[in-house]
N, C-alpha and C positions, 0 to 999 in steps of 0.2 A: 244740709241734710233735708231736702225738701221731700215731702211725701204727699203734697197736695198743691193744687194751684187754685187760683180764683175761679169760682164756678161761673158758668154763663148766667146772663140775666134771666131770672125766673126759674132757675134750677132749684130744686129742693135743697134745703140747708144740710141735709144728711146724705145727699146723693154721693156716689162713688166719685172720688176725685179724678178729673179727666187726665191728669198727668201721672197718675200712680203707675201705670204700665211703663211709661218713659223712664220713671225713676228706677223701676226694677231692672231695667236694661242697663243703665248707666252706673249704678251703684247699689248693690243688692240691699234691700231693706226688708227685714223680717217684721211684719206688722203683728204685734203681740195683742193689743187691745185698741178699739176705736170707739168713739162716741157716735159713729154712724148708727142710725136707727134707735138711739137711746131717747130722742125727743129733748135733748138739752137746748137751752136757750142761754145767751150770754157768752158762751165760748164753745168751741169744739176741740178735741184733743185726741191725740193718738200716742200710744206707747210703742216704742220700736227698739229693735236691735238693728245696728247699722254697721256694715262691714268697712274695712279699710278701703279707701278709694279716693279718687279726686273727681268731684261731681259738680254739676251746674248749681249755682246759688240762685234761686228765684223765689219770690215771695208774692202772696196775693195783694191785690191793690187796696182792698178795703179792710185789711187786718194786720195787726202786729203779730209776728210769731215769736213765742218765748219758748226756749228749749231749757230743760232742766234735767240734770243728771240725777235720777233717783236711786241708782244702784251703787255708784262709785267705780269709775273706770280708770282714773289715773292715766289719762291719754292727753293728746294734744290736737287742736283743730287750728288750721291756718285759713283765714278767710280773706278773699281779696275781691274788691268791687270798686267802682268809681268813688273815691273819697273815703274808702275803708280799707285798712290794712291791718289785720289783728291776728294775734296768736294767742289761743285760749287754752289754759290748763283745765281739763275737765276732771272734776272730781264730785263726789257726792254732795249735792245741795247747791252746786254752782248753777247759775242762770245766765243765759245770754240771749240777746234779742236780735231780731232781723227787721229792717225797716220795711214798711208797706210799699208794694209797687217795684221792688227790685227785680230787675230782669236780666242783668249783665254782671255775673259775678261767678266766683267758684269757691268750693270748700274742699281743703285737702285734710282728710280724715287720717290720722297717723296710724292708728290701730283699731280693730274691731271694738265696738262699744255696745253694751247691752243696757236696756232700761233707760233710754233717753226719751223723755217726755216732750211732745211737741204741743203747745197750746196756741190756738188761733184766737186772738182777742179783738173783736170788731172795733173799728174806730168810733163808732156810735157811742161807745162808752164815754168818750171824750168830747162830745158834741155840747155846744152852748145850750141846746135844747134839752140836755139831760139835767134834770132837776137836782140830782145828787152830786155830779162832779161838774161845777161850772167853770170850765176851762176851755179855751179855744184849742181846736185840734192842732194849731201851729205849734202848741207847746210839745207835741209829740216829736216834732223835729229836733228838739233839744235833748231828747233821750241819747244816751251813749250806745251806740251800735258796735263800738270797737272793743270796749272791754267787757269782762264777765262780772257778775255780782255775786258775791258771797254773802247772801242776805237770808238769814234764818226764816223770816216771815214768807218770803217768796218760796223758799224750800219747803215749808210747812204746807203751803197752799198747793205746791206741786205734788207733794206726797198724797194729799188728800184727794186730789184729781185722780192721780194714778191708782189709788185704792179703789175709788169709785168705778174706775174703768175696769179693773180687774175683778171686783167683787161687787156686783150691782145690788143697790139697796132700794127699798120701795120709795124713798124720798129723795133719791139721788138727784132728780132734777131740780128740786128746791135747793139742795146743797150746792149744786154747781152754780145756780143763779147767784147765791150769796158769795161764793168764792170768786166769780167773775167780777163782781162789784168790788170786793176787797183787793183783788189783783189790780184793777184799774186805778183804784184810789192809791195803792202803794206806789205804782209807777209815777203817778202824778205828784204825790207827796214827797217821795224820796229821791227821784231821779230826774225831775224837770225843773224843780225850784218854783214851779207855779203855785199860785194860791188856790186853795180848794173851797168850794162853796160852804157856806155857814152851816148846811145840813150835816156835814161831816164833823165839823167842830163841835156841834152840839149833840153828838150821839148820846153822850152819857146822861143827858138831861131828861128828866121826866120819866114816866112810865105809862103804860096802858091803864086807863081807868077801868073799872069793873064793866061798865056798859059796853065800851068799845072791845074789850077783851072777850066778852060774852058773844058779841057778833062775830068775831073772828073764829071763835071755838065752834059756834053753831055752822059757820061756813065750812070748817074742816069737816065736821061730822057729816054734812050733807054732801060732800064731795070727795070722800075717801076713795070711792071707785071712779074718780074722774081725775083729769089733769089739774093739778093745783099749781097756781102762779103766784110768785112772791110779790110782783107788782100789784096783783088784785088784791091780795091779802093786805098789802100796805094801804091801798086805796080804801078797803073796808074799814081800816083802823084810822083813816084820815092822817096818814103819816107818810113820810118818804120811805123808800125801800130800806135805806140805811138805818134810819131811826127805828123803823118797825122791827127789824131783826134784833137790834139791841134791846128795845123796850120789851119785846115779847120774852126774850130770855130773862130779863129782869123780873118780869111778872110771873112767869110760869116755872123758871128754873132750868130750862133747857131751850136751845135754839129751835126755830120752826121745824127744820128738817128732822130733828131727833123726835120731837113730838109727834109729827105726822107718821114717822116710821113706826113708832110704838102703837099709835092708834090703828094703823094698817095691820100690824101684827095681831092685834086683838080682833080686828074685823076678819082676818084670815082664819083664825081659830073659830070664830062664829060661823063662817061660811063652811068650813071643814065639817062642822057638827050639824049642820042644816041640810038635810037632803043629800043628793048625790051630784052636786055640781062639779064638773070636772076640774082636775087640778090645773090644766092649762087655762081654762076659763077664769078660775080664781087669780092666777098669776097675772093675766092680762088686765083683769079688772082693777088690780091693785098696782098697776103701773110697772110691773116687771116686763122685760122684753121677751122673756120666754119662761117656759116651766122650770128649766135647770136653774136658772137664776134665783127664781122664787124658792125652790127646794134648797139651795145653798143658804139663803138668808134665813129661812124658817129654821133649818137644822142648827144654824149658828146661834140662833136666838133661843131655841127651846131644847136643843139636844135630840130632836126627833125630826124625821122627814114628814112632810105633810100627810102622806099616805099612812104612815105609822101612827100619827096623831089621831087621824080619823079612825083608824081600826081600833086603837086603844079606847077611844071615847065610845065607839060602838059596843065594845066588849063590856065596858063599865055599865052602860045603859042596859044591856042584856041581863047583867048580874043583879040588877035591882028589881 
C-alpha cells in the first residue's frame, strides 16, 4: 500500500511524494490526512482509504514503513517479495512493517480498506549516534516483516498519530516527536531482541530539579509563538529526550505537549483580547497550519470560536 517513495536528495521533508500519482493509477488511494506541511520531525504519516487491488510493493531506502489499521477492516493482505511471503489478517489495532529499500514486490489487497495509517520512521532513530537508542542499524534487519503485530502499545501510538493528523493541535509537533521516539524504542525492545541504551532503562529515575524546570518553563513562555523542539528542551534541562519527557511529566503533572498546548491556548485568548490581530495571524503564530485548524482546536477547548470569544470579550469590556 505504497503512497510515497524516497525523496530525492535535498528535497524538503514535507514535499509532495514523487510517486503518489503513480500509485493513484495502479491502485486507487484516497488520502484522508497527511503530515505534509505540518512541520513534523521524527516521522511522517498519512491516513488513507485503499481500494481492492494488486499493487507494487516499494518502500523508501532510509525509512521503515509501519502500517496500522485504526478503523477495523477485517480484510486480508497478501504480500510477496524476495524472501517475504505473508498473508495478514487486517483488523483494528494490527500493525505490519515494510523493510527499507524494497523495490521488487507486490501487495494483493483483498477488499477495500478504510482508515489505514502509514507511518514512515527514519532509520536515524536506530543509529549508534542516537544517544537514546544505542543499537546498531543492523538490528533492524532482525525485525519480522512477514507477520503482523497485535500490539496494544503500537496501536495506541498509531491512534494518537491518526488523531493528530485529523485534528491538529497547537503542540502536535512536540507530541509527534515523543511518539516517534516511543515507536522506535518499542520496535527495538519488543521485536529485535537487541539491548537498549541505559537512558531508556533509567527513564523512571529522578526528576527535574526546580532550577532546571524553571529554565525549561521560561523557554516555553519565551517561545510559545515559535517552533518548540523536544531535543532543545531536553538539552536545556541537561537530559536525554527520553528522560526529559518522563521527568517533565513527573514534575509538572502532564507531558510537555499538553503543557505547551494549554499555554498556547492561554496565549491565544490574550491575543484575541489585545487589539485586532487577525485570526489567521494568531493561528500561524501558535503553530497551527491554518485558521480552520486553530478554530476547531479553540472551539473544542472553550466551546466558542475565536471570533465569538473576541466579540464576547469586547461586549463585556463595553459593558463596564
